[in-house]
N, C-alpha and C positions, 0 to 999 in steps of 0.2 A: 698335842697338836693333834688338832682332828678327833678330840673324845668325843662332842658333839657333830653329828652329822645333818645335812639336809636333803638327803637322799630318802622317798620317803617311805621304803619300806624297811629302814632302818635306824637305831637311834645313835650309835658310834663307827666309825671307821679305825680300822689298828692296819698298821704297814710295815711291819717288820721287814719286808722287801720295797724295793721302790726301780720303778722301771719298766720294759717290757721291750717287746720286737712283735711286729703285727703278723699276722700268720692268716688270716680270712679278710671278707668282704665286710664283715663288722668292725675292724680295726680302723677304716679306712679316715675316718671322721674322730679318732680315740680323744676322749676330752680329757684324759688324763695326760697325754702326751702334750696337747697343747696348753695346758696349766701349768706342766713342768717345764716345758718350754719356755716361760716365758722367763725362768728365773736362771738361765744357765748361765754361768759364769759368775753368777751375785755370789761374791764372799760371804759363806757362813751359812747361807739358805738352806735347808732341807733338800733342794733340786738346783742346788750347785752345778751341778754334773749334770740339767737337763734329765730327760726319762731315757739314760744311760740302766743299764739293769745294775743293781748293786743291795746286796746284803745290810740291815740295818739291826747289827743284832743290839742297840742300844734301846730298842723299841721294844725287844722280845717279851717284856715283864710289863707292858703297859694295866694288860686286863686286872692286873692285881692290884694296882692303884686307885684305882676306879673305888668312890664310894656306894655305887648305887650298882643295881645289877640293870645289864643294858642287851639291848640285841645287835651284835655287833659284825659289821659286813668287811670279814677281812682281806688286805690288800685290795684296797678300792684304788691304788694306783699302781697296780700290778698284777701280776699271776702266779701265784703260790706254787704253780706245778709248770712254769717256762723250766726248758731242758737244762737251764745252766743252773739251776738254783738248787745246790746238794741236797739229798734225799735226806742228810741228817738234819739239816739246816730244817726242813720240811716237817722231821719228826718232832722235832724242837715246837715247833709252831704247835704240832698237834698234841703234844705232851703240855702244852700251857694251857691250850684249850679243855682237855680233858681235868686238868688238877682246879683250873677255873670255872668250875662247871654250877655257880649262880648266875654267869653270861648264858646267853644264846648267843650261838656265831655260825654267820653266812658266809660258807668260801665259794667263790665261784672262781670257773675258769675255762678254756678254750681250750687247755690241754686235755683234754677227756680220756685219751688213754691211757696218762701219765696217773691219772686219781686213780682210774678204775686198776691199772694193777699196783700203785703202793698202795691200795686201799685191803687188797688182795694178799698184802706181805708186811710191808715193813711200817704201814700205819692200819694196821690189822686191829691193835687195840684201841683205836679212836674210833673204829669205823662203825661201830654197832653203838657209840653214843647220842642219846636223844635230845642232847643240846647244841648238837653238833649238827649243821645241817651242810648236805656238798650240794652243790648246783652245777650246773652247766650252760654257756651262754649259744643260743640256736639264734641263728638272724636269717638262715637259708634253707631251702631243702638242703644243698650240696655240703655245704658243710656244717650245719645245724643240727641236722635229722639224725645224721652218723653219732654227734655227741651225746645224745639223749640215749642211743643205741648200747654205748658203752657207760652211763651213767645208770643206766639199767641193770648192769650183768656187775657193778660195782658194790658188795656187801653193806650202803649203806643203811643206818636206821630211815633218815630225811633226806631225802633228795630233792632238788628244786629246778626249774628251769626258770631262764632268764632269758625272755625272747624281747631283746631288745638291742639295739636297732630290729625292728621287725622290716622285711627290705623285701617278702613278696608273699603270696597265699602260702602256705607250709600243707595245705590238705590235710588228710587224715592223720591226726596225731595218735601213736599208741601209748594212750598214760598208764598204762598199769604199771604199777610203782614207784610214779610218783607223788608227791605230798604238796607241791605247790607251784604256781605259776603265775608269773610276772612277764606284762607284757607291757611292752610302751615302743613311742617313736623315737627319729634321731631329733638331737637339736643342735641348736648351731650354727652356724653360716655353713652354706652348702649341704643342710640334712636332706635326707631325699625321704621324698613323700610315702606315708603311710595309709592303706585305704582300711573305710572301717569295717568294710566286710572282712578282710583278714583278723582283725581283731574280734568280731562278732562270731566267724569260725571257731575259734579257740576260746572264748567265752563258753559259747553252748559245747562244744568237747568236755571243757572242765567241768560245765554243769550236771552231763551225763556220766562223768566217772567221777563224781561227788570227791573232787578235786579242788580245795579254795584257789579261785582267782582273784589276783591283782593285779590293776588297771594304773602303772606308772605314768604314764604322760602321753599327748600327741605329737608333742614333741615339735619340730621346725624352726623357724630363724627365731622367734617369738612365743617359746613355751609357756611362759607365765601367760600370756594371752588367751593361748589355744586351750591351756589346761587339762584337764585330767578325769570331765567328766565323760562318761558314755552312758548314752541313750539317756541322758536325764542325769546322772545320778555317781555318785565316787563307789570304784568297788574296792575293798581293802582287805581282802581276805588273805587269813595266815592261817598255818598248821598249828594245833594246841602245841603252846611250850611247856616244856617239861626242863623245869632248873632246881638245882637244887639251893638251900637256903645261902643267903648271902651272908659270909660272916662276920664277926665285927672285927673293928681295926687289927687289934691282936691275930686272932685269926687267919686276917689277911698277911700279914707281917710274916708267917710264920711258915704260910704256904710260898711265897714269895720267897722267902730265904733257901727253903730246901728245894725251889724246883731251879734257882738260879743258879746253886753248886751243881745241882745231875748236868743243867745245860752246858754251866762253864767246862765240866769235863768231857759233855760229850762234843761239843764243837769242837775245842783244839783248835785248831789252825783257825777255821774260819773266823777264829775273834785274834782280831790284830791285840795286840799289849795295851795299846792306849786305853780299849774299851774293856780290858779285863776288870780295872777296880771299877767300875759300874756294878759289877755282879757282888762284889765283895758288902757295897755300901745299899744295897737297896732297900734294907728293911727300914730305911729311915724315910724312905718317900712314900709312905702307902697314906693315902687321905683318909 
C-alpha cells in the first residue's frame, strides 16, 4: 500500500501510524482526514476506522520489502509525534529508518516540541543520521514560526520546513540550521488563497541563506490547472542525498529478520497477538 506516491517531493509513503487530531489552522482542511473518512465503516479497508488514531505495526517493516532505494515520506496519513503514539513505538520506527539506510526518510510533524525533546533523548541514536530528514509544518506566524525554533534546537543532521498550506505572509524567517524549504498552497474545496508575494519572500530568503527551495503547488480547488510554476519555471530544490548502498535481496532479508525480532521484543503490549506472527514470517516477503 502506498509504495508509490504522487506527492511531488517524495517517491513513496510509509504509514506505520494512521489517523490524527487537529491542533492548528493548518489542519482545517486536512487532506488525509478527508481521504480516510470516505472509507469509515468499509469492512477490511485500511481506513475502516476513518481517521481515528491507531498504530499499524504490520506496516512497520515495509521499507525492507521494497526492491529499490526511495525517498520516503513517513506518516503522510498521520503524525508520528502525536501525543498518543507511545515513545517506544516512535523509537521502533526510528530504528527501522536507521537500519534501512539505503532509503531517505522525510519525517514531518506539527508536534515540534515532542520531536525536539525525543531527538535529544530516546531518539538520540537517530538524530545524526543524514539519510533521515526531520521537518515541521509551518502555516502561519502564530503556530508555524515557533515550530521552526523547536526544530532548530533539535540535534538533527537534516532539518526541513513544509510551509504548506501557506496562509499568510511569514515575514522575516531565521533559516539558520535549516536545510530545505518546501512551499505550497492549500488545495481542494474551501482552499484558502495564497499570495505570490508571500511565496516570493520565502524564495528570496532561501536564496540569500543558500537553502534549497521547492515550490510544490499553487493549490486551489483545481490545483492541476493552477500548476506549480513560479515566475515561469518549476523550482525543485533538494538537500544532498546521502544513502548507503542498496543491499541485495538476501541482505534485506537478513536486516528485516534481525529488526523484526528486536521490534517485537521491544513493543510487547503494543502488538496484539494476531499481529505477532507477521514478525516471524517477514523474511519471505522481501521483493
